[in-house]
C-alpha positions as a printed NumPy array, in Angstrom:
array([[ 13.44 ,  -4.688,   0.825],
       [ 11.018,  -4.309,   3.724],
       [  8.165,  -6.711,   4.333],
       [  4.776,  -5.031,   4.078],
       [  3.37 ,  -7.042,   6.98 ],
       [  6.09 ,  -6.987,   9.667],
       [  8.119,  -4.   ,   8.35 ],
       [ 11.408,  -5.917,   8.838],
       [ 14.312,  -5.524,   6.44 ],
       [ 14.804,  -8.575,   4.205],
       [ 18.154,  -9.279,   2.609],
       [ 17.755, -10.119,  -1.074],
       [ 20.834, -12.05 ,  -2.131],
       [ 19.99 , -12.377,  -5.828],
       [ 17.74 ,  -9.26 ,  -5.97 ],
       [ 14.806, -11.354,  -7.166],
       [ 11.752, -12.644,  -5.314],
       [ 10.057, -15.825,  -6.48 ],
       [  6.301, -16.198,  -6.817],
       [  6.08 , -18.344,  -3.676],
       [  8.753, -16.714,  -1.488],
       [  7.772, -15.704,   2.027],
       [  9.153, -13.5  ,   4.801],
       [ 11.588, -15.236,   7.158],
       [ 10.224, -13.227,  10.099],
       [  6.428, -13.41 ,   9.744],
       [  5.89 , -16.125,   7.072],
       [  3.845, -13.677,   4.969],
       [  3.945, -13.871,   1.152],
       [  6.545, -11.523,  -0.384],
       [  5.515, -11.546,  -4.058],
       [  2.439,  -9.377,  -3.409],
       [  1.274,  -6.05 ,  -4.791],
       [  1.851,  -4.228,  -1.507],
       [  5.549,  -5.219,  -1.562],
       [  6.018,  -3.976,  -5.144],
       [  7.482,  -0.599,  -6.035],
       [  4.825,  -0.236,  -8.766],
       [  1.968,  -0.446,  -6.244],
       [  0.097,   2.856,  -6.023],
       [ -3.353,   3.279,  -4.541],
       [ -5.632,   5.193,  -6.89 ],
       [ -4.016,   4.1  , -10.155],
       [ -5.908,   1.603, -12.345],
       [ -5.605,  -1.745, -10.53 ],
       [ -3.516,   0.187,  -7.942],
       [ -0.423,  -0.145, -10.177],
       [  1.82 ,   2.214, -12.157],
       [  2.075,  -0.346, -14.995],
       [ -0.734,   0.389, -17.505],
       [ -3.035,  -2.399, -18.767],
       [ -1.778,  -4.925, -16.238],
       [ -3.79 ,  -8.014, -15.28 ],
       [ -6.207,  -7.421, -12.428],
       [ -5.084,  -8.671,  -9.022],
       [ -7.994,  -8.738,  -6.597],
       [ -6.174,  -9.452,  -3.337],
       [ -3.171,  -7.137,  -3.001],
       [ -1.904,  -9.096,   0.039],
       [ -1.732, -12.578,  -1.561],
       [  1.07 , -13.896,  -3.734],
       [  0.509, -13.455,  -7.459],
       [  2.224, -14.215, -10.752],
       [  2.819, -10.647, -11.927],
       [  5.892, -10.477, -14.15 ],
       [  6.398,  -6.766, -13.439],
       [  6.993,  -7.23 ,  -9.708],
       [  9.922,  -5.206,  -8.369],
       [ 10.778,  -5.246,  -4.656],
       [  9.88 ,  -2.059,  -2.844],
       [ 12.598,  -0.61 ,  -0.632],
       [ 10.251,   1.783,   1.147],
       [  7.055,   1.343,   3.075],
       [  4.673,   3.795,   1.448],
       [  1.503,   3.029,   3.3  ],
       [  0.696,   5.506,   6.045],
       [ -2.637,   5.124,   7.708],
       [ -4.5  ,   8.382,   8.078],
       [ -6.671,   8.971,  11.071],
       [-10.246,  10.179,  10.759],
       [ -9.132,  13.604,  11.943],
       [ -6.461,  13.82 ,   9.203],
       [ -9.   ,  12.892,   6.537],
       [-11.527,  15.319,   7.997],
       [ -8.982,  18.156,   7.836],
       [ -8.118,  17.395,   4.205],
       [-11.765,  17.225,   3.148],
       [-13.337,  20.019,   5.136],
       [-10.667,  22.488,   6.174],
       [-11.144,  25.984,   4.949],
       [ -8.066,  28.17 ,   5.198],
       [-10.229,  31.307,   5.595],
       [-12.491,  30.04 ,   8.383],
       [-11.178,  27.408,  10.797],
       [-14.202,  27.822,  13.119],
       [-16.539,  25.765,  10.903],
       [-16.24 ,  22.37 ,  12.558],
       [-17.944,  19.625,  10.58 ],
       [-18.085,  16.311,  12.374],
       [-17.022,  13.656,   9.835],
       [-18.865,  10.836,  11.626],
       [-22.173,  12.718,  11.677],
       [-22.207,  12.953,   7.868],
       [-22.656,   9.207,   7.444],
       [-25.151,   8.344,  10.179]])
């Protein structure tokens, strides 16, 4: 699996991560939501598993029994310009430029 924090590959000998295991490279907790393959932003409690216990801090170790190591790093940070394009782009008229920052001043 890859560590969410440092993005380094971690060799899992027994294919299981304990509740208190940490990354050998950055000493960050491994049994966290953001290292789980069920983690999905936008789902209830940001998890594919329905009716799961609420975990408030997705970057702290937890005792979730459904944890499965994630082999991919899903999180891609979007820039303001990317978000602006998704929200306000109009395929018919690209000349309408709405400044995203000015909407929230």
